C-alpha positions as CSV (number, residue, x, y, z in Angstrom):
1,M,-82.1,83.4,-28.6
2,Q,-85.0,83.0,-31.1
3,D,-86.5,86.2,-29.7
4,W,-83.2,88.1,-30.4
5,F,-83.3,86.9,-34.0
6,D,-86.9,88.0,-34.3
7,Q,-86.0,91.5,-33.0
8,H,-83.0,91.8,-35.4
9,P,-84.0,90.4,-38.8
10,W,-81.3,92.3,-40.8
11,V,-78.5,90.9,-38.5
12,T,-80.1,87.5,-38.8
13,Y,-80.2,87.8,-42.6
14,A,-76.5,88.8,-42.6
15,I,-75.5,85.9,-40.4
16,I,-77.4,83.5,-42.7
17,C,-75.8,84.9,-45.9
18,V,-72.3,84.9,-44.5
19,L,-72.6,81.3,-43.3
20,L,-74.2,80.2,-46.6
21,V,-71.3,81.9,-48.6
22,Y,-68.8,80.1,-46.3
23,V,-70.4,76.7,-46.8
24,Y,-70.6,77.3,-50.6
25,N,-67.0,78.4,-50.9
26,N,-65.6,75.5,-48.8
27,V,-67.8,72.7,-49.9
28,F,-69.4,73.3,-53.3
29,R,-67.0,75.5,-55.2
30,V,-64.7,73.3,-57.3
31,R,-62.9,76.1,-59.2
32,K,-63.1,79.8,-59.8
33,L,-66.0,80.9,-61.9
34,P,-66.1,83.9,-64.3
35,I,-67.3,87.1,-62.6
36,I,-70.8,87.1,-64.1
37,K,-71.4,83.5,-63.1
38,N,-70.0,84.3,-59.6
39,L,-72.4,87.2,-59.3
40,I,-75.3,85.0,-60.3
41,V,-74.3,82.4,-57.7
42,Y,-74.0,85.0,-54.9
43,F,-77.3,86.6,-56.0
44,L,-79.0,83.2,-55.7
45,I,-77.4,82.7,-52.3
46,A,-78.9,86.0,-51.2
47,I,-82.3,85.0,-52.4
48,G,-82.0,81.6,-50.7
49,G,-80.8,83.4,-47.5
50,F,-84.0,85.5,-47.6
51,I,-86.1,82.4,-47.9
52,L,-84.2,80.8,-45.0
53,L,-84.7,84.0,-43.0
54,L,-88.5,83.6,-43.5
55,F,-88.2,80.1,-42.3
56,Q,-86.2,81.3,-39.3
57,L,-88.6,84.1,-38.3
58,D,-92.1,82.9,-39.4
59,L,-91.9,79.2,-38.8
60,D,-89.4,79.3,-35.9
61,L,-87.1,76.8,-37.6
62,P,-83.5,76.8,-36.2
63,I,-81.8,77.8,-39.5
64,V,-79.0,79.9,-37.9
65,F,-78.2,77.1,-35.4
66,C,-78.1,74.5,-38.2
67,L,-75.7,76.7,-40.3
68,L,-73.5,77.2,-37.2
69,V,-73.4,73.4,-36.6
70,A,-72.3,73.0,-40.2
71,F,-69.6,75.7,-39.8
72,V,-68.3,74.1,-36.6
73,L,-68.2,70.7,-38.2
74,M,-66.2,72.1,-41.2
75,Q,-63.8,73.7,-38.8
76,I,-63.3,70.4,-37.0
77,V,-62.6,68.7,-40.3
78,R,-60.1,71.4,-41.2
79,I,-58.3,71.1,-37.9
80,R,-58.2,67.3,-38.3
81,Y,-56.7,67.5,-41.8
82,W,-54.2,70.0,-40.5
83,L,-53.1,67.7,-37.7
84,V,-52.8,64.7,-40.0
85,N,-50.7,66.7,-42.5
86,R,-48.5,68.0,-39.7
87,K,-47.8,64.4,-38.5
88,K,-46.5,63.5,-42.0
């Protein structure tokens, strides 16, 4: 799988950015920000995604897999909360 990520760096970058935005929106965003601040945050996420892409491609660190694990764990928590609320 690492070879595929090495051959498709733009797709890997897009996957990293999408997962970072998802984690930011579901974990760290407390309230809606003004548009300018929101653009700054997403710009910084894009820069951080590029740095993580370099870690993924050059150092062979499993960045995409770690972000996927975080995504799956967040979905498990969401399903669990949904089941608990449904029982009430």
